[in-house]
GULUMNU-987373 format. One record per residue (C-alpha): x negated, y negated, z. Coordinates in steps of 0.1 Angstrom, whole numbers, plus 2048, in hexadecimal, padded with zeros to 3 digits. Example, Ala and Ser with C-alpha at 12.3 -4.5 7.8 and 13.67 -1.06 7.14 Angstrom:
<pts>
{x->785; y->82D; z->84E}
{x->777; y->80B; z->847}
</pts>
This chain:
<pts>
{x->164; y->CD2; z->8CB}
{x->14E; y->CEC; z->8B9}
{x->156; y->CF5; z->895}
{x->151; y->D1A; z->88E}
{x->15D; y->D32; z->874}
{x->174; y->D4A; z->886}
{x->181; y->D66; z->870}
{x->198; y->D7D; z->884}
{x->1BD; y->D83; z->886}
{x->1D6; y->D92; z->89D}
{x->1E7; y->DAD; z->88A}
{x->20B; y->DAD; z->896}
{x->211; y->D87; z->891}
{x->21A; y->D71; z->874}
{x->1FF; y->D63; z->85D}
{x->1FA; y->D3D; z->85F}
{x->201; y->D34; z->83B}
{x->224; y->D42; z->83E}
{x->22C; y->D24; z->854}
{x->21A; y->D08; z->842}
{x->219; y->D07; z->81D}
{x->218; y->CE2; z->817}
{x->21D; y->CE1; z->7F1}
{x->23A; y->CFA; z->7F1}
{x->25B; y->CFE; z->803}
{x->25C; y->D19; z->81D}
{x->274; y->D36; z->81F}
{x->290; y->D1F; z->82B}
{x->28B; y->D05; z->810}
{x->27A; y->CEC; z->827}
{x->25D; y->CD8; z->819}
{x->248; y->CD0; z->838}
{x->233; y->CB5; z->828}
{x->233; y->C9E; z->847}
{x->23A; y->CA1; z->86C}
{x->259; y->C8C; z->866}
{x->266; y->CA7; z->84E}
{x->260; y->CC1; z->869}
{x->275; y->CAF; z->883}
{x->291; y->CAB; z->86A}
{x->294; y->CD2; z->867}
{x->2B2; y->CDD; z->87B}
{x->2C3; y->CFE; z->885}
{x->2AA; y->D16; z->876}
{x->2AE; y->D3A; z->882}
{x->293; y->D46; z->89A}
{x->280; y->D5E; z->884}
{x->25D; y->D51; z->889}
{x->265; y->D31; z->876}
{x->264; y->D0D; z->881}
{x->280; y->CFE; z->896}
{x->289; y->CDA; z->89F}
{x->27C; y->CCD; z->8C0}
{x->282; y->CA7; z->8C1}
{x->285; y->C89; z->8AB}
{x->265; y->C7B; z->89B}
{x->24E; y->C66; z->8B0}
{x->255; y->C42; z->8B0}
{x->23E; y->C26; z->8A8}
{x->223; y->C1C; z->8C0}
{x->234; y->BFC; z->8CB}
{x->254; y->C0E; z->8D5}
{x->23F; y->C28; z->8E8}
{x->22C; y->C0D; z->8FA}
{x->24D; y->BFC; z->904}
{x->25C; y->C1C; z->910}
{x->23D; y->C27; z->922}
{x->23D; y->C05; z->934}
{x->261; y->C0A; z->93E}
{x->25B; y->C2D; z->949}
{x->23D; y->C22; z->95D}
{x->252; y->C07; z->96F}
{x->26C; y->C22; z->978}
{x->254; y->C3E; z->980}
{x->238; y->C2C; z->992}
{x->249; y->C2A; z->9B5}
{x->250; y->C4F; z->9B4}
{x->22F; y->C59; z->9A4}
{x->21A; y->C48; z->9BF}
{x->226; y->C60; z->9D9}
{x->223; y->C7F; z->9C4}
{x->1FF; y->C7E; z->9B8}
{x->1EE; y->CA0; z->9BC}
{x->1CB; y->CA8; z->9C6}
{x->1C4; y->CB9; z->9A5}
{x->1BC; y->CA9; z->983}
{x->1E1; y->CA4; z->97E}
{x->1FE; y->C8D; z->983}
{x->224; y->C8E; z->983}
{x->238; y->C7B; z->969}
{x->25D; y->C74; z->96B}
{x->277; y->C76; z->986}
{x->285; y->C9A; z->988}
{x->2AA; y->C9E; z->98A}
{x->2A6; y->CC2; z->997}
{x->28B; y->CD8; z->9A6}
{x->27C; y->CE1; z->984}
{x->258; y->CD7; z->97E}
{x->244; y->CDD; z->960}
{x->21F; y->CE4; z->963}
{x->20C; y->CDD; z->943}
{x->1E8; y->CE9; z->93F}
{x->1D4; y->CD5; z->925}
{x->1B6; y->CE9; z->91B}
{x->19B; y->CD3; z->90C}
{x->185; y->CE4; z->8F3}
{x->16C; y->CC8; z->8F4}
{x->162; y->CA9; z->907}
{x->182; y->C9C; z->917}
{x->174; y->C79; z->918}
{x->16E; y->C75; z->8F3}
{x->185; y->C59; z->8E5}
{x->197; y->C72; z->8CE}
{x->19E; y->C8A; z->8EB}
{x->1AA; y->C6D; z->901}
{x->1C1; y->C61; z->8E5}
{x->1D0; y->C84; z->8E1}
{x->1D4; y->C89; z->906}
{x->1E5; y->C67; z->909}
{x->1FE; y->C70; z->8ED}
{x->207; y->C91; z->8FE}
{x->20D; y->C81; z->920}
{x->220; y->C64; z->912}
{x->23A; y->C7C; z->904}
{x->241; y->C8B; z->926}
{x->241; y->C69; z->936}
{x->262; y->C63; z->924}
{x->271; y->C84; z->932}
{x->284; y->C7A; z->951}
{x->294; y->C9B; z->959}
{x->276; y->CAE; z->965}
{x->257; y->CA7; z->979}
{x->238; y->CAF; z->965}
{x->216; y->CB9; z->973}
{x->1F9; y->CB6; z->95B}
{x->1D9; y->CCA; z->961}
{x->1BB; y->CC5; z->94B}
{x->1A2; y->CE1; z->947}
{x->183; y->CDA; z->932}
{x->176; y->CFA; z->921}
{x->152; y->CEF; z->91B}
{x->13E; y->CD2; z->90E}
{x->13B; y->CC9; z->8EA}
{x->118; y->CD7; z->8E4}
{x->115; y->CF2; z->8FE}
{x->0FE; y->D0D; z->8F0}
{x->10D; y->D2B; z->901}
{x->130; y->D32; z->90D}
{x->13C; y->D48; z->92A}
{x->14D; y->D67; z->920}
{x->173; y->D67; z->91C}
{x->175; y->D7F; z->93A}
{x->165; y->D66; z->951}
{x->17A; y->D4A; z->944}
{x->19B; y->D5D; z->947}
{x->191; y->D68; z->96A}
{x->189; y->D44; z->974}
{x->1AA; y->D37; z->966}
{x->1BE; y->D53; z->974}
{x->1B1; y->D4D; z->997}
{x->1B4; y->D28; z->995}
{x->1D8; y->D29; z->988}
{x->1E3; y->D48; z->99C}
{x->1FD; y->D35; z->9B0}
{x->206; y->D1B; z->997}
{x->207; y->D2A; z->974}
{x->20C; y->D10; z->958}
{x->22D; y->D0F; z->945}
{x->21B; y->D07; z->925}
{x->1F7; y->D03; z->919}
{x->1ED; y->CE8; z->901}
{x->1CC; y->CF0; z->8EF}
{x->1B9; y->CD2; z->8E4}
{x->19D; y->CD9; z->8CB}
{x->194; y->CFA; z->8BA}
{x->17F; y->D0A; z->8D7}
{x->19D; y->D09; z->8EE}
{x->1B4; y->D18; z->8D3}
{x->19A; y->D33; z->8CB}
{x->198; y->D3E; z->8EF}
{x->1BD; y->D40; z->8F3}
{x->1C1; y->D54; z->8D3}
{x->1A6; y->D6D; z->8DD}
{x->1B7; y->D73; z->8FE}
{x->1DB; y->D71; z->8F1}
{x->1E2; y->D95; z->8F8}
{x->1D4; y->D97; z->91B}
{x->1D5; y->D74; z->92B}
{x->1F5; y->D5F; z->930}
{x->205; y->D70; z->913}
{x->228; y->D64; z->91E}
{x->21D; y->D3F; z->920}
{x->223; y->D2B; z->900}
{x->205; y->D1A; z->8F0}
{x->205; y->CF9; z->8DC}
{x->1E5; y->CF0; z->8CA}
{x->1D9; y->CCD; z->8BE}
{x->1B9; y->CBF; z->8AF}
{x->1B0; y->CDE; z->89B}
{x->1A6; y->CD7; z->877}
{x->1BE; y->CE6; z->85D}
{x->1A1; y->CF7; z->84A}
{x->19A; y->D0B; z->869}
{x->1BD; y->D18; z->869}
{x->1C3; y->D22; z->845}
{x->1C3; y->D48; z->842}
{x->1C5; y->D4D; z->867}
{x->1DF; y->D61; z->87A}
{x->1EB; y->D52; z->89A}
{x->1FC; y->D63; z->8B7}
{x->221; y->D5F; z->8BA}
{x->21F; y->D4A; z->8D9}
{x->20A; y->D2F; z->8C7}
{x->218; y->D11; z->8B6}
{x->207; y->CF0; z->8AF}
{x->1FF; y->CD1; z->89A}
{x->1E6; y->CD3; z->87D}
{x->1CB; y->CB9; z->879}
{x->1BF; y->CAC; z->858}
{x->1AE; y->C8C; z->84E}
{x->1B1; y->C7A; z->82C}
{x->18D; y->C77; z->821}
{x->196; y->C72; z->7FC}
{x->1AF; y->C57; z->805}
{x->195; y->C45; z->819}
{x->17D; y->C45; z->7FB}
{x->199; y->C39; z->7E4}
{x->19F; y->C1B; z->7FC}
{x->179; y->C13; z->7FC}
{x->178; y->C13; z->7D6}
{x->196; y->BFD; z->7D4}
{x->188; y->BE3; z->7EC}
{x->165; y->BE6; z->7DC}
{x->16C; y->BEC; z->7B7}
{x->147; y->BE7; z->7AE}
{x->13B; y->C03; z->7C4}
{x->128; y->C1D; z->7B0}
{x->11B; y->C34; z->7CC}
{x->125; y->C43; z->7ED}
{x->111; y->C46; z->80D}
{x->11D; y->C5D; z->829}
{x->111; y->C5A; z->84D}
{x->111; y->C7A; z->861}
{x->100; y->C8B; z->87E}
{x->0F0; y->CAD; z->882}
{x->107; y->CBD; z->89D}
{x->11E; y->CDA; z->894}
{x->13B; y->CC2; z->895}
{x->129; y->CAA; z->87E}
{x->120; y->CC5; z->866}
{x->144; y->CD2; z->865}
{x->150; y->CAF; z->85A}
{x->133; y->CAC; z->842}
{x->140; y->CCC; z->830}
{x->163; y->CBD; z->82F}
{x->156; y->C9D; z->820}
{x->142; y->CB0; z->807}
{x->162; y->CC3; z->7FD}
{x->175; y->CA3; z->7F9}
{x->15A; y->C94; z->7E3}
{x->157; y->CB2; z->7CD}
{x->17C; y->CB2; z->7C5}
{x->17C; y->C8E; z->7B9}
{x->182; y->C89; z->794}
{x->168; y->C6E; z->790}
{x->14C; y->C75; z->7A9}
{x->132; y->C5C; z->7B2}
{x->10E; y->C62; z->7BD}
{x->10D; y->C6B; z->7E2}
{x->0F2; y->C61; z->7FB}
{x->0F2; y->C74; z->81C}
{x->0E5; y->C62; z->83A}
{x->0E3; y->C7E; z->854}
{x->0C2; y->C91; z->859}
{x->0AF; y->C75; z->86B}
{x->0AC; y->C65; z->88D}
{x->0C5; y->C49; z->894}
{x->0AB; y->C2D; z->88D}
{x->0A3; y->C3D; z->86C}
{x->0C8; y->C40; z->863}
{x->0CD; y->C1B; z->86C}
{x->0B1; y->C11; z->855}
{x->0BE; y->C25; z->838}
{x->0E1; y->C15; z->83C}
{x->0D1; y->BF3; z->83C}
{x->0BF; y->BFB; z->81C}
{x->0DF; y->C05; z->809}
{x->0EA; y->BED; z->7EE}
{x->10A; y->BD9; z->7F1}
{x->11B; y->BEE; z->7D6}
{x->11C; y->C0C; z->7ED}
{x->13A; y->C1C; z->7FD}
{x->12F; y->C26; z->820}
{x->143; y->C42; z->831}
{x->13D; y->C49; z->856}
{x->146; y->C6C; z->860}
{x->138; y->C73; z->883}
{x->116; y->C72; z->895}
{x->117; y->C87; z->8B4}
{x->0F2; y->C8F; z->8B0}
{x->0D5; y->C83; z->89A}
{x->0B8; y->C97; z->88E}
{x->0A3; y->C90; z->8AD}
{x->0BD; y->CA1; z->8C3}
{x->0CA; y->C81; z->8D3}
{x->0EF; y->C82; z->8D9}
{x->108; y->C66; z->8D5}
{x->12D; y->C5E; z->8D6}
{x->134; y->C57; z->8B1}
{x->14A; y->C39; z->8B8}
{x->12F; y->C28; z->8CD}
{x->115; y->C27; z->8B1}
{x->12C; y->C1A; z->895}
{x->124; y->BF6; z->89C}
{x->0FF; y->BFD; z->898}
{x->105; y->C08; z->874}
{x->11F; y->BED; z->86E}
{x->107; y->BD1; z->879}
{x->0EC; y->BDC; z->860}
{x->102; y->BE7; z->842}
{x->104; y->BD1; z->824}
{x->127; y->BDE; z->81B}
{x->145; y->BE9; z->82E}
{x->146; y->C0A; z->841}
{x->164; y->C21; z->83E}
{x->170; y->C3F; z->852}
{x->18F; y->C55; z->856}
{x->18F; y->C56; z->87D}
{x->1A6; y->C3D; z->88E}
{x->190; y->C3B; z->8AD}
{x->176; y->C2A; z->898}
{x->18D; y->C0D; z->891}
{x->182; y->BED; z->8A2}
{x->15F; y->BFA; z->8A6}
{x->150; y->BEE; z->885}
{x->161; y->C02; z->869}
{x->178; y->BEF; z->850}
{x->191; y->C0B; z->84F}
{x->19C; y->C2A; z->83C}
{x->1B9; y->C42; z->836}
{x->1BE; y->C4C; z->85A}
{x->1D3; y->C65; z->86E}
{x->1D5; y->C5B; z->892}
{x->1C9; y->C72; z->8AE}
{x->1E3; y->C65; z->8C6}
{x->1FF; y->C6D; z->8AD}
{x->1F2; y->C91; z->8AC}
{x->1F4; y->C92; z->8D1}
{x->217; y->C84; z->8D0}
{x->222; y->C9F; z->8B8}
{x->212; y->CBA; z->8CE}
{x->224; y->CAB; z->8EC}
{x->245; y->CAB; z->8DA}
{x->240; y->CCF; z->8D0}
{x->236; y->CD9; z->8F4}
{x->254; y->CC7; z->902}
{x->26B; y->CDA; z->8EA}
{x->25B; y->CFB; z->8F4}
{x->261; y->CF3; z->919}
{x->285; y->CE9; z->912}
{x->28D; y->D09; z->8FF}
{x->27A; y->D24; z->912}
{x->28E; y->D40; z->901}
{x->284; y->D36; z->8DE}
{x->265; y->D47; z->8D1}
{x->263; y->D38; z->8AF}
{x->240; y->D2F; z->8A3}
{x->23E; y->D0A; z->898}
{x->221; y->CFB; z->884}
{x->224; y->CD6; z->87E}
{x->210; y->CC5; z->862}
{x->1F7; y->CAB; z->86B}
{x->204; y->C88; z->86F}
{x->202; y->C76; z->84D}
{x->1E4; y->C60; z->848}
{x->1EB; y->C3B; z->845}
{x->1D4; y->C21; z->835}
{x->1C7; y->C0C; z->851}
{x->1AE; y->BEF; z->851}
{x->19E; y->BD8; z->86A}
{x->1A7; y->BB3; z->862}
{x->187; y->BA7; z->871}
{x->172; y->BBC; z->85A}
{x->186; y->BB0; z->83C}
{x->17D; y->B8D; z->845}
{x->158; y->B97; z->84C}
{x->155; y->BA6; z->829}
{x->16A; y->B8B; z->819}
{x->184; y->BA4; z->80C}
{x->1A6; y->B96; z->802}
{x->1C2; y->BA7; z->815}
{x->1D7; y->BA4; z->7F5}
{x->1C2; y->BC0; z->7E6}
{x->1CE; y->BD9; z->800}
{x->1E6; y->BF3; z->7F4}
{x->20A; y->BEE; z->7FE}
{x->212; y->BFC; z->821}
{x->1EF; y->BF8; z->82E}
{x->1EE; y->BF3; z->854}
{x->1D9; y->BD6; z->85E}
{x->1CB; y->BD5; z->881}
{x->1BD; y->BB9; z->895}
{x->1CD; y->B9F; z->87F}
{x->1D0; y->B7F; z->893}
{x->1F5; y->B76; z->895}
{x->1FF; y->B54; z->886}
{x->200; y->B3A; z->8A1}
{x->226; y->B37; z->89E}
{x->22A; y->B5D; z->8A1}
{x->212; y->B61; z->8BE}
{x->21F; y->B45; z->8D2}
{x->243; y->B44; z->8C5}
{x->253; y->B42; z->8E7}
{x->23B; y->B28; z->8F4}
{x->23D; y->B13; z->8D5}
{x->263; y->B15; z->8D5}
{x->263; y->B09; z->8FA}
{x->24B; y->AED; z->8F3}
{x->25F; y->AE2; z->8D4}
{x->27F; y->AE2; z->8E9}
{x->26D; y->ACE; z->904}
{x->260; y->AB6; z->8EA}
{x->282; y->AB2; z->8DA}
{x->292; y->AAD; z->8FD}
{x->277; y->A95; z->906}
{x->27C; y->A82; z->8E6}
{x->2A1; y->A80; z->8EB}
{x->29B; y->A75; z->90F}
{x->282; y->A5A; z->905}
{x->29A; y->A4E; z->8EA}
{x->2B6; y->A4D; z->903}
{x->2A0; y->A3B; z->91C}
{x->296; y->A21; z->902}
{x->2BA; y->A1C; z->8F9}
{x->2C3; y->A19; z->91D}
{x->2A6; y->A01; z->922}
{x->2B2; y->9EC; z->905}
{x->2D5; y->9EB; z->912}
{x->2C8; y->9E3; z->935}
{x->2B3; y->9C6; z->926}
{x->2D2; y->9B9; z->914}
{x->2E6; y->9BC; z->934}
{x->2CA; y->9AB; z->948}
{x->2C9; y->98F; z->92E}
{x->2EE; y->98B; z->92F}
{x->2EE; y->98B; z->955}
{x->2D1; y->972; z->956}
{x->2E5; y->95B; z->93E}
{x->303; y->95F; z->954}
{x->2EF; y->958; z->973}
{x->2E0; y->939; z->962}
{x->302; y->92D; z->959}
{x->30F; y->933; z->97C}
{x->2F0; y->922; z->98A}
{x->2F6; y->904; z->974}
{x->31A; y->903; z->97E}
{x->310; y->904; z->9A3}
{x->2F8; y->8E7; z->99D}
{x->313; y->8D3; z->98D}
{x->32B; y->8DB; z->9A9}
{x->311; y->8D0; z->9C2}
{x->30C; y->8B0; z->9AF}
{x->331; y->8AA; z->9AF}
{x->331; y->8AD; z->9D5}
{x->313; y->895; z->9D6}
{x->324; y->87B; z->9C1}
{x->32E; y->864; z->9DE}
{x->30C; y->866; z->9ED}
{x->2FB; y->860; z->9CC}
{x->311; y->842; z->9C5}
{x->308; y->834; z->9E7}
{x->2E3; y->83A; z->9E2}
{x->2E4; y->828; z->9C0}
{x->2FC; y->80C; z->9CB}
{x->2E4; y->801; z->9E7}
{x->2C6; y->7F9; z->9D0}
{x->2DD; y->7EB; z->9B5}
{x->2ED; y->7D3; z->9CE}
{x->2CB; y->7C9; z->9DA}
{x->2C0; y->7C3; z->9B6}
{x->2DF; y->7AD; z->9AF}
{x->2D9; y->799; z->9CF}
{x->2B4; y->794; z->9C9}
{x->2BA; y->78B; z->9A5}
{x->2D2; y->76F; z->9AF}
{x->2B9; y->763; z->9C9}
{x->29D; y->763; z->9B0}
{x->2B2; y->74F; z->997}
{x->2BA; y->735; z->9B1}
{x->295; y->732; z->9BB}
{x->28B; y->72D; z->997}
{x->2A6; y->713; z->990}
{x->29A; y->6FC; z->9AC}
{x->283; y->6DF; z->9A5}
{x->268; y->6E6; z->9A8}
{x->26E; y->70C; z->9A3}
{x->265; y->722; z->9C1}
{x->250; y->73B; z->9AD}
{x->23E; y->74B; z->9CA}
{x->25F; y->753; z->9DC}
{x->26E; y->75F; z->9BB}
{x->251; y->776; z->9B5}
{x->257; y->786; z->9D7}
{x->27B; y->78B; z->9CF}
{x->272; y->79B; z->9AD}
{x->25C; y->7B4; z->9C0}
{x->27A; y->7BD; z->9D5}
{x->28F; y->7C1; z->9B6}
{x->274; y->7D9; z->9A8}
{x->274; y->7EE; z->9C8}
{x->29A; y->7F0; z->9C7}
{x->299; y->7FA; z->9A3}
{x->27F; y->815; z->9AA}
{x->295; y->822; z->9C6}
{x->2B3; y->825; z->9AF}
{x->29E; y->836; z->994}
{x->291; y->84E; z->9AE}
{x->2B4; y->858; z->9B8}
{x->2BE; y->85D; z->994}
{x->29F; y->873; z->98D}
{x->2A7; y->888; z->9AB}
{x->2CA; y->88D; z->99F}
{x->2BE; y->895; z->97B}
{x->2A5; y->8AE; z->989}
{x->2BF; y->8BF; z->99E}
{x->2D8; y->8C0; z->981}
{x->2C0; y->8CD; z->966}
{x->2BF; y->8F3; z->963}
{x->29D; y->8FF; z->959}
{x->286; y->91D; z->961}
{x->274; y->91C; z->982}
{x->252; y->90B; z->982}
{x->23F; y->915; z->9A1}
{x->227; y->8FA; z->9AD}
{x->217; y->8F3; z->9CE}
{x->230; y->8DE; z->9E2}
{x->232; y->8D0; z->A05}
{x->252; y->8DF; z->A12}
{x->258; y->8C2; z->A2B}
{x->259; y->8A9; z->A0E}
{x->273; y->8BE; z->9FC}
{x->288; y->8C0; z->A1B}
{x->286; y->89A; z->A20}
{x->291; y->892; z->9FD}
{x->2AE; y->8AB; z->9FE}
{x->2BB; y->89D; z->A1F}
{x->2BA; y->87A; z->A11}
{x->2D0; y->885; z->9F5}
{x->2E8; y->895; z->A0E}
{x->2E7; y->878; z->A26}
{x->307; y->868; z->A1A}
{x->319; y->88A; z->A1B}
{x->30E; y->893; z->A3E}
{x->317; y->871; z->A4B}
{x->339; y->871; z->A3C}
{x->33F; y->894; z->A4B}
{x->335; y->888; z->A6D}
{x->317; y->89F; z->A6F}
{x->2F8; y->895; z->A82}
{x->2D9; y->8A1; z->A6F}
{x->2B8; y->8A8; z->A80}
{x->297; y->8B1; z->A6F}
{x->27E; y->8C7; z->A82}
{x->261; y->8C9; z->A6A}
{x->241; y->8DA; z->A74}
{x->221; y->8C7; z->A6D}
{x->203; y->8D2; z->A59}
{x->216; y->8ED; z->A46}
{x->205; y->8FC; z->A28}
{x->215; y->8F6; z->A07}
{x->22D; y->90E; z->9F8}
{x->22F; y->91B; z->9D4}
{x->251; y->90F; z->9C8}
{x->267; y->8FC; z->9B0}
{x->271; y->8DA; z->9BF}
{x->294; y->8D8; z->9B0}
{x->29B; y->8FC; z->9B8}
{x->291; y->8F8; z->9DD}
{x->2A6; y->8D8; z->9DF}
{x->2C3; y->8EC; z->9D1}
{x->2BE; y->906; z->9ED}
{x->2C0; y->8EB; z->A08}
{x->2DE; y->8D9; z->9F9}
{x->2F2; y->8F9; z->9F5}
{x->2EB; y->904; z->A19}
{x->2F2; y->8E1; z->A27}
{x->313; y->8E0; z->A15}
{x->31C; y->902; z->A23}
{x->312; y->8F6; z->A46}
{x->328; y->8D6; z->A42}
{x->346; y->8EC; z->A38}
{x->33F; y->904; z->A55}
{x->341; y->8E7; z->A6E}
{x->362; y->8D8; z->A62}
{x->375; y->8E9; z->A7E}
{x->35D; y->8DC; z->A98}
{x->362; y->8BA; z->AAA}
{x->34D; y->89E; z->A9A}
{x->337; y->898; z->AB8}
{x->32D; y->8BD; z->AB8}
{x->324; y->8BF; z->A93}
{x->2FE; y->8C3; z->A91}
{x->2E7; y->8CD; z->A75}
{x->2C3; y->8D7; z->A7C}
{x->2AB; y->8DC; z->A5F}
{x->289; y->8EA; z->A69}
{x->269; y->8F7; z->A5A}
{x->24F; y->90D; z->A6B}
{x->233; y->926; z->A64}
{x->244; y->948; z->A64}
{x->225; y->95C; z->A5C}
{x->202; y->955; z->A4F}
{x->20F; y->956; z->A2B}
{x->233; y->94B; z->A31}
{x->246; y->92B; z->A3A}
{x->269; y->92C; z->A48}
{x->284; y->912; z->A3E}
{x->2A2; y->914; z->A56}
{x->2C3; y->902; z->A55}
{x->2D8; y->905; z->A75}
{x->2FC; y->8F9; z->A7A}
{x->313; y->8F7; z->A98}
{x->331; y->907; z->A88}
{x->345; y->926; z->A93}
{x->32C; y->940; z->A86}
{x->331; y->95E; z->A70}
{x->347; y->97C; z->A74}
{x->339; y->99F; z->A70}
{x->347; y->9A3; z->A4E}
{x->33A; y->981; z->A43}
{x->317; y->98A; z->A4F}
{x->318; y->9AA; z->A3A}
{x->324; y->999; z->A1A}
{x->317; y->976; z->A1E}
{x->2FF; y->977; z->A01}
{x->315; y->98D; z->9EA}
{x->323; y->97E; z->9CA}
{x->346; y->96F; z->9CC}
{x->348; y->974; z->9F2}
{x->355; y->954; z->A02}
{x->366; y->949; z->A22}
{x->372; y->928; z->A11}
{x->395; y->925; z->A04}
{x->389; y->915; z->9E4}
{x->365; y->923; z->9E2}
{x->357; y->939; z->9C6}
{x->33F; y->94D; z->9DC}
{x->320; y->946; z->9C6}
{x->30E; y->92B; z->9DA}
{x->2FA; y->941; z->9F2}
{x->2F6; y->95C; z->9D7}
{x->2E4; y->942; z->9C2}
{x->2D0; y->937; z->9E0}
{x->2C5; y->95B; z->9E6}
{x->2BA; y->95F; z->9C2}
{x->2A6; y->93F; z->9C3}
{x->295; y->949; z->9E3}
{x->28C; y->96C; z->9D6}
{x->27F; y->95C; z->9B6}
{x->267; y->949; z->9CC}
{x->25C; y->96B; z->9DC}
{x->26E; y->963; z->9FC}
{x->28A; y->971; z->A11}
{x->2AC; y->963; z->A1C}
{x->2BE; y->96C; z->A3C}
{x->2DB; y->960; z->A51}
{x->2E4; y->965; z->A76}
{x->2FA; y->957; z->A91}
{x->2EA; y->93F; z->AAA}
{x->2EB; y->947; z->ACF}
{x->302; y->92A; z->AD8}
{x->315; y->922; z->AB8}
{x->312; y->920; z->A93}
{x->2FC; y->931; z->A79}
{x->2D8; y->92F; z->A6E}
{x->2CF; y->935; z->A4A}
{x->2AA; y->93D; z->A48}
{x->295; y->93E; z->A28}
{x->270; y->949; z->A29}
{x->25A; y->93C; z->A0D}
{x->237; y->947; z->A03}
{x->21A; y->92F; z->A06}
{x->209; y->925; z->9E6}
{x->1E9; y->936; z->9DA}
{x->1CB; y->926; z->9C8}
{x->1DC; y->92A; z->9A7}
{x->1FC; y->919; z->9B3}
{x->211; y->93A; z->9B5}
{x->21C; y->949; z->9D5}
{x->204; y->960; z->9E9}
{x->20D; y->985; z->9E7}
{x->21B; y->993; z->A07}
{x->201; y->9A7; z->A1A}
</pts>
């Protein structure tokens, strides 16, 4: 955009100040101090005065959300309707009407400010679903072109280019575009409405605009920016202004000078402008910390090198010893701390709203001039931290950008989910601990019950062994009595037969030892105690158990046979527990053979090597065998085939075998009877059983 003093008017049209007297009410009593006041005006007669178009623009967040929603809806349609021109279609038309909007750029269309205004315009129409919209961008010339083509050549070019697709409205961005359209208002596209945007208000005061022209004024709060700087740096006693040498830079230099001259308490001013960029940077670095630095624009330095003003801010910010302020929002985030700022995009939004209103009411010819969007104090949080400025010193209502959200606010959803998961996990862990505690109590109670049942089973076995035990004890006791009488008689003879008496006494000792051994076996079997695994010869355990059962098997008419393998490795076991296994199984075998004739009652007890690390102990009877139901439930608690049985004997046997790391099984023999087979683990070097491979 090139700033020029244009002093001309179109005689038959209204003069601009009639439509925008900010301090005073207009002819209809409306005080148009802000764009929001303008949009509140309703039902004003069409006599060249403002009319209502739409509600005021919403906040940026709402616009972003709506734009995203519109994009989701429109994208599938828009993909198939992209034109080959610098244009695109927005919205899903409900009829055949299509609006063609020509955006005439009076400067570089790729400058950040131009991009922001263009975006604001297009965003308005993106929310208009009833019409398809085609945008066409036409740059007038570059920012610093020295000569311009004549209006005749430009109108001839545009007329030919848009001969078959005339625009429905023209939006002029920047003053050169508006100037061209005003100069050609009577001869070129006089029936097409024009909306301008991005034209400084001081370039419009005293001007007369054609009746087809409406627009949005542009003003920036330079004084408000200086006030903010003095508030944040109360010790400042001077002002330094950074500016370039282009026509645009000089125009803003004049505006800054005007704002400074109108201040009640002026401060000394240092201009940093007429120097190459390196020299300007050195001068900024030399400024004292008590300086208010105001950045206007640097499109060109004194050496003729051109820049994009936003791209060089950081060079000054890196070298400055105090914060840099500005009144352009496109500089935010690039190194300035902030200022009193009117947003370029909001200007474009207002222009888009006004253009939309013009298109929706084509018969209305009222000229509408909208005041510039109000400036809002805006600061960069990162720069506040850099310069150690307390955010509490900011005026009320200041907008703070780039402030990092608190952790809870930024990750509110994630933290809530994690907290819920932690709570759920805590409750689950507590429930699991409670369940584990209850399970341990139940296991302890079950173990105590099993121990009691085991002891009861032992005592029951002892009861059944009573006859055999009495016989085993009576034999040595009778021998002791006989031998004692004999020894007494030998000693009473004259002379005493001492040598023969000594031999009798030895017999008495052997008989006593035999009786004591029987008692010890019974005590070991009856005593309930935890398992103590020790290396044992399984054949020895079998022999001792069968000796205890000898009287019972003989009385039951059962013929016992031992088939013990030789050279078996030792097993890891508890002697009394293994004996209890054998005694329980032998008793079951005796009961199973009661219905069999005495000559056919046979009991075979065998040991063998079942695997490299296992020894098998088998007890086979010649009874009637097991039914299918009995085979399925033989080792279940309280299952019995005896009329007076408890159904716990084989259950206890299985628990003892499993405690030894073994397995218990039962199967019918081929000829008759049942075999109960227990496999036990051989002992390792430490006395415990070897783990199964």
